[in-house]
N, C-alpha and C positions, 0 to 999 in steps of 0.2 A: 504493499500500500504505500502510495506516495503521500508524504506529509511535509508540513512546514515546520522546520525546527526554528524556534525563536529563541534567542539567547536573552536571559535577563540581566547579564553582566556584560558590557555596560547596559545601562538602564534603559527600558523602553520609554520612549518619548511621546507623550500625548500631543496630538495635533488639533484635532477638532471632533465634535460629536453632536448629534441631535436626534430628534424624533420626527419622522416624516409621515404625514397623512394625506391622501388624495383621494377623491370619488372616482368612479368608473371614468375611463377616458384618458387616465394618465399614462405617460409612457417616460421611462428613465432616459435621462439625457446622455450624450456621449462624453465619456470621461477618460482620462489617461492616469493611471497612479504611476507617477515617476518613481519616488522613493518611498512612498507611504503604503502601509497596509489599510485595509478597510475591513471592518467586520460588520455584517448586516444580519440582524435578528428580527425576522418578520413577525409581527404581532397577529395581523388580521390580513385575510385575502392572499392573493398571489400575484406575481408579475413575472414576466419573462424577460430575461437578461443574457445576453452574449458576453461571455467571458473568454477573451482572447480567441474569439471566432467560433466558440462551442456554446450552444444555445442550452439553457437552463430554465426551469421554472422555480421561482424563489416562492416557498410556501410558508404558511403560518407554523410557527414553532421550530422553523429551520434556522440554523446559523451558518453563515458563509463566510470564509476568510479569503479575502482577494489581495494577493501578494503585490508588491511593487512590480514596475514594469509591465503592468496589465492594461488592457483597453477594455472598456465595458460599455454598454449601451443596450437600452430596451429595444426589444424585437418588435413589439407590438403594444397597443394600448391595452390597459386593464379592462376587464369587463365588471368588477366589482370593487368596492371601496378597499383600499390597501393602506396598511399602517406598518411602519418599522423603524427600529432604531439603527443608528449606524456611528461608527467611530473610527476615525483615521488614527494611525499611530506610526511612528518610526522605530525600527529595531534592527539589530543584527540577525541575520537569518540564512538559512539555505534550505533547499528542498532536498528532501531524503527519502530513501525507500526502507521500509521496515518489513520484517517477515511476519507473516500471520501469527506466529508463536509469540512474538515480542508484543504485538497489538492485544493479543488475549491476554497476556501477563499485566499490561497496562489497564485493561478494562477490569480484570479482577482486583487489582490493587484500588482502582477507584471505587468499585463496588463495596469493597471491604474498608475502604477509607484508609487504606495502608500507605503510609509515607514511603515514597521511593527513594527518598534521601538523595536527590539529584545533586551532587557534587558540583556538577558543571553549570548549575542554575539556568536550566533550560526547559522549555516545553515543546512538546511535539503535537501539533494539531493538524487534523485533516481540514481539506478545504472547504468540506460541507459535512454538517453532522446535525442530528435531531436532538432538540432540547427536551429532557424528561421533566425537570423542576423548572417550570415556566416562570413561577412566581419569584424564585431566587434570581434569577436572570433580570427580570422586569425591575426588581428592587435594586439590583446592582447598577442596571442603567440609569434609573431615576436618581440614585445617589451621585452618580457621576455627573448628571446633567444638572443636578442641584448645585454641586461644588463649582462646576464650570461656570454657571450663570451668577454664581455669588461672588467668585473671586476671578476677577479677569487678570 
């Protein structure tokens, strides 16, 4: 499985974040992520997005990690209301391939809440994953947005 290995040392640098809502008929604009990552967490509805020439449907309760040097754009207009959180950040990273056995070990550690004691201070994230505990993620995004809007 191809993952993004994001190093937490040196620090991950916050760039910008927000929540976006639109009625039916919206289409994502064309964007190029030069050096920044974007995380999209869809709360409601769905929208179609081309990510480096491959088409995907971004659905509710899904999280997408868009790496630097990536072009994205909407492939058509939404048919229903859409709502999503987004955050951009800068980080030292690399794309890696991990074995299914290693992925199973990480999933087990997460399920058991066992620390992996990562000496290298890094995280490995897939480019797309389903969110099980929606409320925890919504709370974290709201806390981030509260902080960002309070302290410029």
